[in-house]
C-alpha positions as CSV (number, residue, x, y, z in Angstrom):
1,M,0.0,0.0,0.0
2,S,1.3,3.5,-0.8
3,N,1.3,6.1,1.9
4,F,-1.4,8.7,2.3
5,A,-1.0,11.5,-0.2
6,S,-0.5,14.0,2.6
7,T,2.6,12.2,4.0
8,Q,4.5,13.5,0.9
9,D,3.5,17.1,1.7
10,L,6.7,18.2,3.5
11,A,7.2,21.7,2.3
12,E,7.0,24.5,4.9
13,K,4.4,27.1,4.3
14,K,4.8,30.9,4.4
15,I,2.8,32.3,7.3
16,S,0.9,35.6,7.0
17,F,-0.4,37.6,9.9
18,E,-2.7,40.2,8.4
19,E,-4.6,43.0,10.1
20,L,-8.1,42.8,8.7
21,A,-9.4,45.8,10.7
22,P,-8.0,47.5,13.8
23,G,-7.1,44.8,16.3
24,L,-8.4,41.9,14.1
25,Y,-6.0,39.5,12.5
26,G,-5.9,36.5,10.2
27,Y,-3.1,34.0,10.7
28,T,-2.9,32.1,7.5
29,A,-0.4,29.6,6.0
30,E,-0.8,28.9,2.3
31,G,-3.5,26.3,2.7
32,D,-2.5,25.0,6.1
33,P,-5.0,25.5,9.0
34,N,-5.7,29.1,9.9
35,S,-6.3,30.9,13.1
36,G,-7.9,34.3,14.0
37,V,-7.1,36.9,16.6
38,V,-9.4,39.4,18.2
39,I,-7.8,42.1,20.4
40,G,-10.3,43.7,22.8
41,D,-9.8,46.6,25.2
42,S,-8.0,44.5,27.8
43,S,-7.7,41.0,26.5
44,V,-7.3,38.8,23.4
45,L,-9.4,36.1,21.9
46,V,-8.0,33.4,19.5
47,V,-10.0,31.5,17.0
48,D,-8.6,27.9,16.6
49,A,-5.7,26.8,18.7
50,Q,-3.5,25.1,16.0
51,A,-2.5,21.4,16.1
52,T,0.2,21.4,18.8
53,P,1.5,23.7,21.6
54,Q,4.7,24.2,19.6
55,M,2.7,25.5,16.6
56,A,0.4,27.6,18.8
57,A,3.6,29.3,20.1
58,D,4.0,30.9,16.7
59,V,0.5,32.4,16.9
60,I,1.3,33.7,20.4
61,A,4.6,35.2,19.2
62,R,2.7,37.1,16.4
63,I,0.2,38.3,19.0
64,R,3.0,39.4,21.3
65,A,4.5,41.5,18.5
66,V,1.3,43.7,18.5
67,T,0.0,43.5,22.1
68,E,0.9,42.4,25.6
69,K,-2.7,42.0,26.6
70,P,-3.5,38.5,28.0
71,I,-5.1,35.8,25.9
72,N,-8.2,35.1,27.9
73,H,-10.3,33.1,25.4
74,V,-9.8,30.5,22.7
75,V,-12.7,29.5,20.5
76,L,-12.7,26.1,18.8
77,S,-14.5,26.2,15.5
78,H,-14.9,22.4,15.6
79,Y,-13.4,19.3,17.1
80,H,-10.7,18.2,14.6
81,A,-7.3,17.6,16.2
82,V,-5.5,19.9,13.8
83,R,-7.5,22.8,15.2
84,V,-7.6,22.1,18.9
85,L,-4.7,20.2,20.3
86,G,-2.5,23.3,20.7
87,A,-4.8,24.8,23.2
88,S,-2.6,24.0,26.2
89,A,-0.2,26.7,25.0
90,Y,-2.7,29.4,25.9
91,R,-2.2,29.0,29.6
92,G,-5.1,30.3,31.7
93,A,-7.4,30.9,28.7
94,E,-11.0,29.8,28.7
95,I,-11.6,27.3,26.0
96,I,-15.0,27.8,24.3
97,A,-16.9,25.3,22.1
98,S,-20.4,24.5,21.0
99,D,-22.2,21.7,22.9
100,V,-22.1,19.6,19.7
101,T,-18.4,20.0,19.3
102,N,-18.0,19.0,23.0
103,R,-20.0,15.9,22.3
104,L,-17.8,15.1,19.3
105,I,-14.6,15.5,21.3
106,E,-16.0,13.1,23.9
107,E,-17.3,10.6,21.3
108,R,-14.4,10.6,18.8
109,G,-11.6,13.0,19.9
110,A,-9.1,10.3,20.8
111,A,-9.7,8.4,17.5
112,D,-9.5,11.6,15.5
113,M,-6.2,12.5,17.1
114,A,-4.5,9.2,16.2
115,S,-6.1,9.3,12.7
116,E,-5.0,12.9,11.8
117,I,-1.5,12.5,13.1
118,G,-1.1,9.4,11.0
119,R,-2.5,11.0,7.9
120,F,-0.7,14.4,7.9
121,P,2.4,14.3,10.1
122,R,3.7,17.7,8.9
123,L,0.7,19.5,10.4
124,F,1.6,18.1,13.9
125,R,5.1,19.5,14.4
126,G,6.1,19.1,18.0
127,R,3.4,16.5,18.6
128,D,5.3,15.3,21.7
129,T,4.3,18.6,23.3
130,I,0.5,17.7,23.2
131,P,-0.6,16.8,26.7
132,G,-3.7,15.0,25.5
133,L,-7.2,15.9,24.3
134,T,-8.5,19.4,24.4
135,H,-11.7,19.8,26.4
136,P,-13.6,23.1,26.5
137,S,-14.0,24.9,29.8
138,L,-17.1,26.8,28.5
139,V,-19.8,25.1,26.4
140,F,-22.6,27.0,24.7
141,H,-25.8,26.1,22.8
142,D,-26.6,28.0,19.6
143,R,-24.8,31.2,20.3
144,M,-23.1,33.5,22.9
145,T,-21.9,37.0,23.0
146,L,-18.6,38.2,24.5
147,K,-17.9,41.8,25.2
148,L,-14.2,42.5,25.2
149,G,-14.6,46.0,26.5
150,K,-16.3,47.9,23.7
151,R,-15.7,45.1,21.1
152,V,-18.6,42.8,20.6
153,V,-17.8,39.2,19.6
154,E,-20.6,36.9,18.5
155,I,-19.8,33.1,18.8
156,I,-22.3,31.1,16.8
157,H,-22.9,27.4,16.2
158,I,-23.8,28.1,12.6
159,G,-25.1,24.7,11.5
160,R,-23.9,21.4,10.1
161,S,-21.4,21.5,7.3
162,H,-17.8,20.6,7.7
163,T,-18.8,18.9,11.0
164,A,-21.9,18.9,13.1
165,G,-20.5,21.4,15.6
166,D,-19.2,24.1,13.3
167,T,-18.8,27.4,15.0
168,I,-18.0,30.8,13.6
169,V,-16.9,34.1,15.2
170,W,-18.5,37.2,13.9
171,L,-17.6,40.8,14.6
172,P,-20.8,42.7,13.7
173,E,-19.5,46.2,13.9
174,E,-16.4,45.5,11.9
175,K,-18.1,43.0,9.6
176,V,-15.3,40.5,10.0
177,L,-16.1,36.8,10.0
178,F,-13.9,33.9,11.1
179,A,-15.6,31.1,9.3
180,G,-13.6,28.0,10.3
181,D,-13.8,25.2,7.8
182,T,-17.4,26.0,6.7
183,V,-15.5,28.0,4.0
184,E,-12.2,27.3,2.2
185,F,-10.4,29.3,-0.4
186,G,-8.1,27.7,-2.9
187,A,-8.0,24.7,-0.7
188,T,-10.1,21.5,-1.0
189,P,-12.8,21.2,1.6
190,Y,-12.2,18.2,3.8
191,C,-15.6,16.4,4.0
192,G,-14.8,13.2,5.9
193,D,-17.1,14.2,8.8
194,A,-19.4,16.5,6.7
195,H,-23.1,16.9,6.4
196,F,-23.5,17.5,2.7
197,T,-27.2,17.9,2.7
198,D,-27.0,20.7,5.3
199,W,-24.0,22.5,4.0
200,P,-25.8,24.8,1.5
201,A,-28.1,26.1,4.2
202,T,-25.2,26.8,6.5
203,L,-23.4,28.7,3.7
204,A,-26.6,30.7,3.1
205,K,-26.6,31.8,6.8
206,L,-23.0,32.9,6.4
207,R,-23.8,34.9,3.2
208,A,-26.6,36.7,5.1
209,F,-24.1,38.3,7.5
210,G,-22.8,40.5,4.7
211,A,-19.2,40.1,5.8
212,E,-16.6,42.4,4.3
213,R,-13.6,40.4,5.5
214,L,-13.6,36.6,6.0
215,V,-10.9,34.2,7.3
216,P,-11.6,30.7,5.9
217,G,-10.4,27.5,7.5
218,R,-7.7,27.2,4.8
219,G,-6.5,29.7,2.3
220,R,-5.8,33.4,2.5
221,A,-8.0,36.0,4.1
222,L,-10.7,37.3,1.8
223,I,-11.0,41.1,1.5
224,G,-14.1,42.8,0.2
225,R,-17.6,41.4,-0.4
226,E,-16.7,40.1,-3.9
227,E,-13.9,37.9,-2.5
228,V,-16.0,36.8,0.4
229,E,-18.7,35.7,-2.1
230,E,-16.1,33.9,-4.2
231,G,-15.0,31.9,-1.2
232,I,-18.6,30.9,-0.2
233,T,-19.6,30.1,-3.7
234,G,-16.5,28.0,-4.4
235,T,-17.1,26.0,-1.3
236,A,-20.7,25.5,-2.2
237,Q,-19.8,24.4,-5.8
238,F,-17.2,21.9,-4.7
239,T,-19.4,20.2,-2.0
240,G,-22.5,20.4,-4.2
241,D,-20.8,19.0,-7.3
242,L,-19.2,16.1,-5.3
243,F,-22.4,15.1,-3.5
244,A,-24.6,15.3,-6.6
245,L,-22.2,13.0,-8.4
246,V,-22.0,10.5,-5.6
247,K,-25.7,10.5,-5.0
248,A,-26.3,9.7,-8.7
249,D,-23.8,6.9,-8.7
250,V,-25.2,5.4,-5.5
251,A,-28.7,5.4,-7.1
252,K,-27.1,3.4,-9.9
253,K,-25.7,1.0,-7.3
254,R,-22.1,1.5,-8.4
255,P,-19.5,0.3,-5.9
256,L,-17.5,2.8,-3.9
257,A,-14.2,2.2,-5.7
258,D,-15.9,3.0,-9.1
259,I,-17.6,6.1,-7.6
260,Y,-14.2,7.3,-6.4
261,A,-12.6,6.9,-9.8
262,H,-15.5,8.7,-11.4
263,A,-15.4,11.5,-8.8
264,L,-11.6,12.0,-9.4
265,A,-12.1,12.1,-13.2
266,E,-15.0,14.6,-13.0
267,M,-13.7,16.8,-10.2
268,R,-9.9,17.0,-11.0
269,P,-10.2,19.3,-14.0
270,K,-12.0,22.0,-12.0
271,Y,-10.6,21.5,-8.5
272,G,-7.5,19.4,-8.8
273,H,-5.2,22.5,-8.4
274,W,-6.6,23.3,-5.0
275,V,-4.4,22.5,-2.0
276,I,-4.8,19.0,-0.5
277,F,-7.1,17.7,-3.3
278,D,-5.5,14.2,-3.4
279,H,-5.4,14.1,0.4
280,C,-9.1,14.9,0.8
281,M,-10.8,13.1,-2.0
282,P,-10.8,9.5,-0.6
283,F,-12.2,10.7,2.7
284,N,-14.7,13.0,0.9
285,V,-16.1,10.4,-1.4
286,S,-16.3,7.9,1.4
287,R,-18.4,10.2,3.6
288,A,-20.5,11.3,0.6
289,Y,-21.2,7.7,-0.2
290,D,-22.3,7.0,3.4
291,E,-24.6,10.0,3.5
292,A,-26.1,9.1,0.1
293,C,-26.7,5.6,1.6
294,G,-28.7,7.2,4.5
295,I,-26.0,7.3,7.2
296,D,-26.7,10.7,8.7
297,W,-24.1,10.7,11.6
298,P,-20.6,10.3,10.2
299,R,-18.8,7.1,11.0
300,I,-15.7,7.6,13.2
301,W,-12.4,7.7,11.4
302,T,-9.8,5.6,13.1
303,A,-6.2,5.0,12.1
304,E,-7.2,1.5,11.1
305,R,-10.2,2.6,9.1
306,D,-8.0,5.2,7.3
307,I,-5.7,2.5,6.1
308,E,-8.5,0.1,5.1
309,M,-10.2,2.9,3.1
310,W,-6.9,4.0,1.4
311,R,-6.1,0.4,0.4
312,A,-9.5,-0.1,-1.1
313,L,-9.5,3.1,-3.1
314,E,-5.9,3.7,-4.2
315,S,-6.0,1.3,-7.1
316,A,-9.2,2.9,-8.4
317,G,-7.6,6.3,-8.0
318,K,-4.5,5.4,-10.0
319,S,-6.7,4.3,-12.9
320,A,-8.8,7.4,-12.9
């Protein structure tokens, strides 16, 4: 069996720390997982902790270059290890997550940790510094509002899309949106734990905010309503195209390996240049197949299931 496509992705990415509005920053890394930073009157809030404490230390260093205010809050946009396992670096911060994300951490966090580290080792630099699973210290249902002095921060469980617990951070006065992996830009959406049927409605909710700046889960920050719309539309088109193809093939009772080969052939011309396309597609097609077959709650990915799936699909992918 060949290794996962992502194990060959060893190139370091250029990190950007861009001020989107006064005191609001996007930490982006050429298609690697992003973070966000909100500086209030007396404290700082971080959106997504990064994969390891060592990697979170770089976010903290960037923050310290612009403010000495304490980092009091870290918001988890969802449960995936690559987003949350660096939380221990933010000593003393309150870790905030939706109640569904908390459920997912309890249900599958340990399996996801082992699975993600095995798939994409470069994204877990310093993994020996991870003390264990990240558990939120504050759990909310639906939405909550934080006031960082005069700065109002809306934290919203926006709906099922990339995962069931997807949470966004919205700055209504500044019209800046930290979207997590509900939106990607120039990067292939990872859909291994997705809810394809619900994703369009979730994106419609995002569009209704009228954001003028948006930090996606992966890809550069989007500046201006035209770019924001481009990011939302691109994510909608990718997930919609993939699920429509898989649903049609499931209706024809085609086997998963054949559906995967068909999906690669149809999707690669339009989306194959996006970051992590070859890494994501086996997981994406597997989840789309399950949902098209009526499995609403995504099956848990384990390191063992990853290998079994890759072995079953790699020969089909080579022939596509």
